[in-house]
N, C-alpha and C positions, 0 to 999 in steps of 0.2 A: 816822480810817480813810476816811471819805468824801472828805477832801481828797486823800489819796494816789491814790484811784481817779480823781478829777477831773484831777489833775495828770498821771497816767499816760495818760489819754485825750487830754489836750492834747498831751503829748509824742509820742504815737503819731500823732495827726493831723498835727502839725507835721512829723514825719519823713516821712510819706507825701506831704505837700504839697511838701517839699523835693525829694524824688526825682521827683515827677511834674510839677512846674511847667514850663511851656513856656519861660519867660524866666529866664535865670540870676539876674537881680536878685531875682526873686520867690523863687528857691531860697534866696538869702542871707537874705531876710526870714523864710522858714520856719525856717531854721537858727537865726536870732536868737530866734524864739519858742521853739524847742526848748531853747536854752541858758538862756533866762530861766525857763522852767518847771522845768528841772533845778536852777537856783539857788534857786528857791522851795522845791523839794523838800528841798534841803540846809538851808534855813532852818527848815523844819518839823521837821527832825531835830536842830536846835540845833547845826548845823555852820556857824557864821557865816563862819569863815575860808574854808572850801571854797566857800561861796556867793559871797563877794567875789572870790575867785580865779577862779571860773567866769565872772563878769561881766567882770572886768578883763582876764584873759588871753584867754579865748575870744571874748567879745563885743567886747572892745576891740581886740584885736590880730589874731586869726585872721580875723574877718569883714571887717575893713578890708583885710587882705591879699587876701581873695577878691574884694572890690570892685575893688581896684587891678588884679588880674589880669584880671578881666572887662573893665575899661576899657581895659587895654593890648591885650588880644587883639582887641577889637572896633574899635580905631582903624584908620582907613583902609578900613573895610568899610561896607556899608549897615547901617542900624539893625536891631536885632532885631525880629522880627515876632511 
């Protein structure tokens, strides 16, 4: 029970950090922490397939897509401050 509370607090903190981060790359890192905490929550529920799919699909594909979009949108402009 304490593990779920700790993981939920980590997920809430990571979600708030994702929304309030000044730099887009930091938002992607916050989203990664949120996805990993959700995958650990799945593991504690003995849903190994969901945990692996969470890591492979979301952390592996969606976050890389976000990083590419950030890189493409910021090309030709001054660096983020």
